[in-house]
N, C-alpha and C positions, 0 to 999 in steps of 0.2 A: 512365515507365520507371524512373527513379531511385527513386521512392517504392515501386514494386512490388519492386524489388531489395532495398530496405531491409526491406520486410515479409517477404520470403522469408528474408533473412539473420536476422531476428529469430526466425522460426519454426525455422530450422535451429539457431540458438544455443540456443533453449529445448530442442530435442530433444537436443542435445549435452550440455547440463548435466544433463538428466534421465538420459541413458544412463550418464554417468560419475559420478553422485552417489555411488554405492556402488562404489568403485574395485575392491575385491576381487571383488565379484560380476561386474563388467564384465570383469575380467581372466580369470576362470574361463569366462565366456561366449565370450571370444575364443579361448581354448584349445580348448574343446569344439567350437566351430563349425568350427575347422580340421579336426577329425576327419572331417567329412562329405566334404570334398574329397579328403582322404587315402584314405578308403575307396573313393571312386569310382575313383581311380587304381590302388588295390590290386587291384580286380577285374580290371583288364587283365592284371596279372601272373599272377593266378590262372588266367585263361583260357589264357595262353600256357604255363603249366606242362604243360598237356595236349598241346600241339602246338607245334612250333617256328615253323610258319607257319599263320596263320589267315586264310582269305579271300584268300590270295595275298600276305599282308603279314607281315613279321617284327615282333617285339615293339617294336623301336626305331621302326619306321615307324608302327605303330599308336599308340605313345605320343605321337607328334607330333600325331596327330588328337585324342587325349585331352587334350593340353596346350592346344591351340587352343580346344577346347570348354570345358574347365575354366575357363580365364581369361576367356573371353567370357561364359559363363553366370553365373559368380559376379559379374562386374562388372554384368551386367544385374540379377541378384538383389539386389545391394547397393543399386543405385540405384532400381529400380522394382518389385522383387519383392514388396514389401509391399502393392502395389495389389490383390493377391488378397484383401485384407480388405474390398474394396468391398462384397461381399455382406452383410457385417455392418453396414456403414454404411447400406445400403439397407434392410435388414430393420428396423433400430432407428430409422431416421429421422434419424440424426445427420448424414447427408449434407446435410440442409437448412442446417445451420450453415455448411458449407463453401460452399454455393451463394450465400448472401447476402453473402459477403465480396467486395470488389471486386478479386479476384485469380482467376487461372485455376484451374480445379478440380483438374486432374491434378497440377500441381506442389505444390499444398497437401497433397493426399493422400500424395504421395511423401515430402515433407519431414516431415509430421506424425509418421510412424513409421519414420524412416530406420533400418534395421537395422545400426547401426555395428558391432555385434558380429560381423558377417560380414566385416570387414576382413581378419581372419586367413585366411579362406577364399580371398580374392582373392590374398593373398600366396602361399598354397600352390599355387593354380592357376598363377600366373606361374612359380613354382619348377618345377613339372612341365613347363611349356613350355620353360623354359631347359634343363632336363636332357634333354628330347627333342631339342632343336636341337643340343646338344653331342654327343649319342649318334649322330646321323645325319651321314653325310658329304655335306654340302650344298654344291653348287657355287654360291657366292654371286655374284649379279649385282645391279646396282641394282634391277632389277625384283623380284627375290626378297627383297631387304632391305625394300623398300617393302611387299611382300606380307606379310612376317612382322610388320611393324609395324601393318598395317591389318586383318589377319585377325581377331585377337581383338576389335578395336573393332567390326568389321562383325558378328561373332558376338554381341557385346553388344547392338548395335542391333537385330539380328534377334530375339534372345531377349526383349529389352525389348518389342518389338512384339507378340510372342506373349503375354507377360504381360498387356499392356494389352488385347489382343483377348480373351483368356480371361476377364479380369476384367469386361470390358464385357458379357458374357453376363448378368451379374447384373441389369442394367437390365431385362431381359425375363424372366429365369429365376434366381431368387435361389439356388436349390439347384444351382448349376452348378459348384461347386468341383471335383468329381471329374473332370468333363469337361475343365475348364481344366488340371488337373494332368496329364492324359494328354498334352497338347500341350507344356506347359512342362517338367516334370521328365521326362516320357516322351521329349520331343525331345532333352533333354540326354543321356539314356542312349543314344538312337538314334545321335547324332552322335559318341559317344565311341569308337565302333568302326568299322572299315572297313565301308562299306555293302554290300560284296560278301558279307558273311555272312548277309544277309537274303534272303528270298524275292523273286522278281521283282515280284510284284504289290505287296507291302508296300513295296519299294524305289521302285517307280514312284510310289506315292501320297505317301509321306513325303519321299523324297529329292528328287524332281523336281517333282511337282505342288505340294507345300507348301514346297519350297525348302530343306529341312534338309540336303540333300546338299552345299550350297554353304557351309555353316558351317565345316566342317573337312576333309571328305574331299577336295573338289576343290582347295582351297588347299594341302593337304598333298601331293597328287600333284604340283602345280606346284613346290613347294619341293624335293621329292625328285627332280624331273625324271623322273618315271615316267609311262608311258603309262597311260591309264585302261583297266582291264580291261573296262569296260562300254562303251567306245567313244567317249566324249565327247572333243572336241579339247582340246589343252593349254591354250588361252587361257581355258577356263571357270574355271580357278582364280582368275582375276583379276576375275570378275564378282560376287564376294561382296558388295562395297559396294553394287552396283546392286540385288541381291536384297534386301539389308538395307533400303535406302531405299524400295523398293517395299512391303516388309512394313510399314515405319514409316508410310508414307502410307496404307495400308489401315487400319492400327490407329487412326490419327488420325481418319480418316473415320468409322469405326464408333464410336469414342469420342464424337465430337461428336453423332452421331445418338442414341446412348444417353443422353447428358446431356439432350438435348432431349426425349427420350421419358420421362424420369424424372418420376414423380408422387409428391409427398410423402405419407408415411404419415399426416400430420396430428398426429404425436406432438410 
């Protein structure tokens, strides 16, 4: 275990030195990457310029959902988002070099291209969440404090699982990038707004069958002490960690099957 940790630390150190070798370029990337999360939050304000209430929620209430999603998604994107490059490794055969090392495959791929430039996006996501919490009149209880602390982490685990699941498709279908993006970035957009704005069938599939409704919508309702317009009980806001762990377990299983299924290109 100690040797494996030293090896991972060496990989991370190499990635860190590579990313910061050109400091001016790295600084520019930090600034420009922050713009992506700022734009995501701005779209919510644009939407509420047309109406004071959307889907039964005010701007401040919807912004709380956006903040939970933004902080959770960017944390997942920062840590495992680069796994979507797996299709490139499979196509070129460079995955072979990773498989022959005496280390777990997934951590190697994650650390090898850790997108440190996205740190600024995480800072913006947390800022949006803080602004949303301050803007809403929340009746704080120990349970709600714990929920606020765990909701972004649960969201990060859930989105991280979606990233891994989507990338795993490359073991069977190399050109699966667009399909994967529909669930990762599409899922981010879906959870950034109250799910009451979507059609019933679309909501049933994405929010409940696939679990996206438990990323930010249900936790936000519990924090706001609001009854769910769709009829789910109040305690469903606290099941986000369970949903995230189930998603992570499924992702781990599919990943292991995919690695075993992989056949070298011979390059």
